[in-house]
C-alpha positions as CSV (number, residue, x, y, z in Angstrom):
1,M,-49.4,175.4,-3.7
2,S,-50.9,176.6,-0.4
3,W,-50.3,179.3,2.1
4,S,-51.5,180.1,5.7
5,I,-50.9,182.5,8.5
6,S,-52.2,182.6,12.1
7,Q,-51.3,185.3,14.5
8,I,-52.7,186.7,17.8
9,G,-51.5,189.7,19.8
10,K,-51.6,193.4,20.0
11,K,-52.7,194.9,16.7
12,E,-49.4,196.6,15.7
13,A,-47.4,193.4,16.4
14,V,-49.9,191.3,14.4
15,K,-49.8,193.8,11.6
16,L,-46.0,193.7,11.4
17,A,-46.1,189.9,11.4
18,V,-48.6,189.8,8.5
19,Q,-46.5,192.3,6.5
20,K,-43.4,190.3,7.1
21,Y,-45.2,187.1,6.0
22,L,-46.4,188.8,2.8
23,E,-42.8,189.9,2.0
24,G,-41.6,186.3,2.4
25,Y,-41.9,183.5,-0.2
26,K,-43.9,183.9,-3.3
27,C,-46.6,181.7,-4.7
28,S,-47.2,181.1,-8.4
29,E,-49.7,183.3,-10.2
30,P,-52.6,183.9,-9.9
31,E,-52.3,182.7,-6.3
32,E,-49.7,185.3,-5.4
33,T,-51.9,188.2,-6.5
34,I,-54.8,186.7,-4.5
35,R,-52.6,186.3,-1.4
36,Q,-51.4,189.9,-1.7
37,Q,-54.9,191.2,-2.1
38,V,-56.1,189.2,0.9
39,G,-53.1,190.5,2.9
40,S,-54.0,194.0,2.0
41,S,-57.5,193.5,3.3
42,I,-56.2,191.9,6.5
43,I,-54.0,195.0,7.1
44,T,-57.0,197.3,6.5
45,A,-59.1,195.3,8.9
46,I,-56.3,195.4,11.6
47,D,-55.9,199.1,11.1
48,S,-59.6,199.6,11.7
49,Q,-59.4,198.1,15.2
50,A,-59.1,200.3,18.3
51,K,-55.5,201.1,19.2
52,D,-55.2,198.9,22.3
53,I,-57.1,195.9,21.0
54,V,-55.7,192.4,20.7
55,V,-56.5,190.8,17.4
56,K,-56.5,187.2,16.0
57,V,-55.8,186.7,12.3
58,T,-56.3,183.4,10.6
59,A,-56.0,183.2,6.8
60,S,-55.2,180.4,4.3
61,G,-55.5,179.6,0.6
62,S,-54.6,177.2,-2.0
63,Q,-54.3,176.9,-5.8
64,S,-54.8,173.7,-7.8
65,T,-54.2,173.0,-11.4
66,K,-57.1,171.7,-13.4
67,Y,-56.6,168.5,-15.4
68,D,-58.5,167.1,-18.4
69,P,-59.8,163.5,-18.3
70,L,-56.5,162.2,-19.7
71,G,-54.5,163.8,-16.8
72,H,-53.1,166.7,-18.8
73,A,-52.8,170.1,-17.3
74,T,-55.3,172.5,-18.9
75,G,-53.6,175.7,-17.9
76,E,-56.5,176.6,-15.7
77,F,-56.6,176.8,-12.0
78,T,-58.9,176.6,-9.0
79,N,-58.3,178.9,-6.0
80,N,-59.9,179.1,-2.6
81,F,-59.1,181.1,0.5
82,S,-60.6,181.9,3.9
83,V,-59.9,184.9,6.2
84,E,-60.8,185.7,9.8
85,V,-59.8,188.9,11.6
86,V,-61.4,189.1,15.1
87,P,-60.9,191.3,18.1
88,V,-60.0,189.4,21.3
89,Y,-61.7,190.7,24.4
90,G,-60.7,189.8,28.0
91,F,-57.0,189.3,27.0
92,V,-54.7,189.4,30.0
93,E,-51.0,190.0,29.9
């Protein structure tokens, strides 16, 4: 399975959008735990920005099942994710 979010706007609006996204559908484990922890880090990063700043959040991840040479699921997974939280300067409304 995979997940992704991309938002840009005033920090409080982006924070609410991220929180709503995290409350939405659930991934299988351990991907869901990773997604929630990444989300918590995104919220912390947003909260650390100046009150009137515009932020851009881009995050995604995926989990794959590992298979043996005969094509049988091993019960092991591979996970990857990327996150970017950046202030946007020069934003005009």
